[in-house]
C-alpha positions in Angstrom: 32.0 -11.0 9.8 31.5 -10.7 6.0 32.1 -7.3 4.6 28.5 -6.8 3.5 27.3 -7.3 7.0 29.5 -4.6 8.4 27.8 -2.0 6.2 24.3 -2.8 7.4 22.6 0.3 9.0 21.7 -0.6 12.6 18.0 -0.9 13.5 16.4 2.3 14.8 18.8 4.6 12.9 16.2 5.5 10.3 12.6 6.8 10.9 9.7 4.4 10.3 7.8 7.2 8.6 8.3 9.4 5.5 7.1 12.9 4.6 7.1 13.7 0.9 8.2 17.3 0.0 4.9 18.5 -1.3 4.9 22.1 -2.6 2.1 24.2 -1.2 0.6 27.0 -3.3 2.0 30.5 -2.3 -1.4 31.8 -1.3 -1.7 29.1 1.4 0.4 31.2 3.8 -2.4 33.9 4.0 -5.3 31.4 4.1 -7.3 30.8 7.2 -6.3 27.8 9.4 -9.3 25.8 8.2 -8.4 26.4 4.6 -4.8 25.4 5.2 -6.0 22.2 6.8 -8.3 21.6 3.8 -5.3 21.8 1.5 -3.3 19.3 3.4 -6.2 16.9 3.8 -6.6 17.0 0.0 -2.9 16.6 -0.5 -2.9 13.5 1.8 -5.6 11.8 -0.2 -3.9 12.4 -3.5 -0.6 11.4 -2.0 -2.0 8.1 -0.9 -3.5 7.5 -4.3 -0.1 8.2 -6.0 1.9 6.1 -3.5 -0.5 3.2 -3.9 -0.2 3.4 -7.7 3.6 3.4 -7.5 3.5 0.4 -5.1 1.1 -1.4 -7.5 3.7 -1.0 -10.2 6.4 -2.4 -8.0 8.4 0.9 -7.7 10.7 2.1 -4.9 10.9 5.5 -3.3 12.6 7.0 -6.4 10.2 5.4 -9.0 12.6 2.6 -9.9 11.6 -1.1 -10.1 12.2 -3.0 -6.9 14.9 -5.6 -7.1 13.2 -8.9 -8.2 12.9 -11.8 -5.8 13.7 -15.4 -6.4 10.7 -17.7 -6.9 8.8 -17.7 -3.7 8.2 -20.8 -1.6 4.7 -19.6 -0.7 2.1 -21.0 -3.0 -1.6 -21.0 -3.8 -3.4 -24.3 -3.1 -3.1 -25.3 -6.7 0.7 -25.2 -6.4 1.2 -21.9 -8.3 3.6 -19.6 -6.6 2.6 -16.2 -5.4 3.7 -13.8 -8.1 3.1 -10.3 -6.8 5.9 -7.6 -6.8 8.6 -7.6 -4.1 7.2 -6.8 -0.6 3.7 -7.2 -2.1 3.2 -10.9 -3.0 -0.6 -10.6 -2.5 -0.8 -7.3 -4.4 -3.3 -4.9 -2.8 -4.0 -7.2 0.1 -0.3 -7.3 1.1 0.5 -5.5 4.3 2.9 -3.2 2.6 -0.1 -1.7 0.8 -3.0 -2.5 3.1 -1.4 -1.1 6.3 -0.1 2.1 4.8 -1.5 5.2 6.5 -1.2 9.0 6.3 -1.2 11.6 9.1 -1.5 15.3 8.6 -1.4 18.0 11.3 -2.3 20.8 8.8 1.3 21.5 7.8 2.5 18.4 6.0 1.6 14.8 5.1 3.4 11.9 6.8 3.1 8.3 5.9 3.5 5.3 8.3 2.6 1.7 8.4 0.1 0.5 11.0 0.5 -2.6 13.3 4.3 -2.3 13.4 4.7 -3.2 9.7 7.1 -0.3 9.3 9.7 -2.3 11.1 9.4 -5.1 8.5 9.6 -2.7 5.6 12.6 -1.1 7.3 14.5 -4.4 7.3 14.3 -4.4 3.5 15.2 -0.7 3.3 18.4 -1.2 5.3 19.3 -4.5 3.7 19.2 -6.1 7.1 21.7 -8.8 8.1 20.7 -12.4 7.7 21.6 -14.3 10.9 22.2 -18.0 11.1 23.4 -19.6 14.3 24.2 -16.2 15.7 26.4 -15.3 12.7 25.8 -13.0 9.8 25.8 -14.9 6.6 24.7 -12.1 4.3 22.1 -9.4 4.0 18.7 -8.8 2.4 18.6 -7.0 -1.0 17.9 -3.3 -0.5 14.3 -2.5 -1.4 13.3 1.0 -0.2 9.7 2.1 -0.4 10.0 4.9 2.2 9.1 7.8 -0.2 7.4 8.9 -3.4 9.2 9.6 -6.7 9.9 13.1 -7.8 7.4 12.7 -10.6 4.8 11.5 -8.1 5.4 14.5 -5.7 5.1 16.9 -8.6 1.7 15.4 -9.5 0.5 15.6 -5.9 1.6 19.2 -5.6 -0.2 20.3 -8.8 -3.4 18.3 -8.3 -3.7 19.3 -4.6 -3.2 23.0 -5.5 -5.7 22.9 -8.4 -8.4 21.1 -6.3 -7.8 23.5 -3.3 -8.1 26.6 -5.4 -11.2 25.3 -7.1 -12.8 24.5 -3.7 -13.2 20.9 -4.7 -11.5 18.8 -2.0 -10.8 15.2 -3.0 -13.3 12.8 -1.1 -11.7 10.2 1.2 -12.0 6.6 -0.2 -13.4 3.8 1.9 -9.8 2.5 2.1 -6.6 3.3 0.3 -6.6 0.0 -1.7 -10.2 0.4 -2.8 -11.3 1.0 -6.4 -11.4 4.7 -7.5 -15.1 4.9 -6.8 -14.5 3.5 -3.3 -16.9 0.6 -3.7 -15.0 -2.6 -3.3 -11.7 -4.4 -3.7 -11.2 -7.6 -5.8 -9.4 -10.0 -3.6 -6.5 -12.0 -5.1 -7.5 -15.6 -5.6 -5.7 -18.6 -7.0 -6.3 -18.5 -10.8 -5.8 -22.2 -11.2 -8.0 -23.4 -8.4 -11.5 -24.4 -9.3 -14.0 -23.0 -6.9 -15.2 -25.7 -4.5 -17.1 -25.5 -1.2 -14.7 -25.0 1.7 -11.7 -24.1 -0.6 -12.0 -20.3 -0.3 -11.5 -18.6 3.1 -14.6 -18.3 5.3 -15.8 -15.0 6.7 -14.3 -16.0 10.1 -11.0 -16.7 8.4 -11.0 -13.4 6.7 -11.8 -11.7 10.0 -8.8 -13.5 11.6 -6.7 -11.8 8.9 -8.1 -8.4 9.8 -10.5 -8.1 6.8 -14.2 -7.8 7.0 -16.0 -9.2 3.9 -19.4 -9.6 2.5 -20.5 -11.4 -0.6 -21.5 -8.9 -3.3 -24.8 -9.4 -5.0 -24.3 -6.5 -7.4 -24.5 -7.4 -11.1 -22.6 -4.2 -12.2 -19.3 -3.3 -10.5 -16.1 -1.4 -11.1 -13.0 -3.6 -11.1 -9.7 -2.4 -9.8 -7.4 -4.4 -12.1 -4.4 -3.7 -9.9 -5.6 -6.2 -7.4 -6.1 -9.0 -9.9 -3.8 -11.2 -11.9 -3.1 -9.7 -15.4 -4.6 -11.5 -18.3 -6.4 -14.1 -16.1 -10.0 -13.8 -15.0 -10.4 -14.2 -11.2 -12.7 -17.1 -10.4 -14.7 -17.7 -7.3 -16.9 -15.5 -5.1 -16.9 -11.8 -5.5 -16.3 -10.1 -2.2 -17.1 -6.6 -1.1 -15.0 -5.3 1.8 -16.2 -3.4 4.9 -13.1 -1.7 6.3 -14.4 -1.5 9.8 -16.4 1.7 9.4 -19.1 2.1 12.1 -22.7 1.9 10.9 -24.7 5.0 11.3 -27.8 4.6 13.4 
C-alpha cells in the first residue's frame, strides 16, 4: 500500500457536522430562556451568511483558498468546462452550498449537510483513498470546509451581539443561497450557449434536481453576483426559485 494511503483517516472517525466557537455576550447568562434562544437564532442566520460568503470565495475552514482542481471533465452543452471553485462547480447551486443547514437548540449553532452530502464533503476533508481494482492508488487532495475562519467567527459574534442587544433579530432568508433581500437566485447557465427552445432545463427537470422554479416577470430585480459568471452576462430565462415553502391559505 502506498505511504499516502496509510495516512488516510478512516471513514466515521470525524463528525459530519461542525459547531463554530461563537462568543456569546456576557449578559446572555442572565437573560430569559426566550431571549437566549433569540440570540442563537440570530447568530445562526448570520453564521450561515458568513459561511456562504466564504464558500462563494472558495475558502476552506480556516479562510484559505481550497486547493485548485485540474480541468473538469464535466462541461456545459457548448463545450465550456464547469469553472466554479473546488467542491462547488455550479457555484451557489452546488450541493456543498445548497444543502448546507444550521441547527440551534438555544445554546450553540451547528452546521450539517442535508441528504447525506456531509459524507461526500467528508471524503475531501479526509483526503480519502482512491481505489482501483481493490487497491489504493492514491488519495484525494485535502479540502476541508468543516468550519468557519477565525475572522468569520469574530464577525458573527460581534454582529449577533449587536443585533441582540438592539432587539433587532436578523430575519431568516428564503434560502441560504438567496440574494440578500431574499427574493431570488440567479441560476448558473452556460455563457456560450445561445438560448434556444428546449436547450434550458424544463420545470420538470428542475424539480427532478430538487429545485422549484418559476419564470420571473419582474422588470426590476436584485442580482446576487456570486451565483453568476464574473464578467459575463448570464443569458436565457430569468428564474425565481420557490424553496418549497408552503403557501398560506
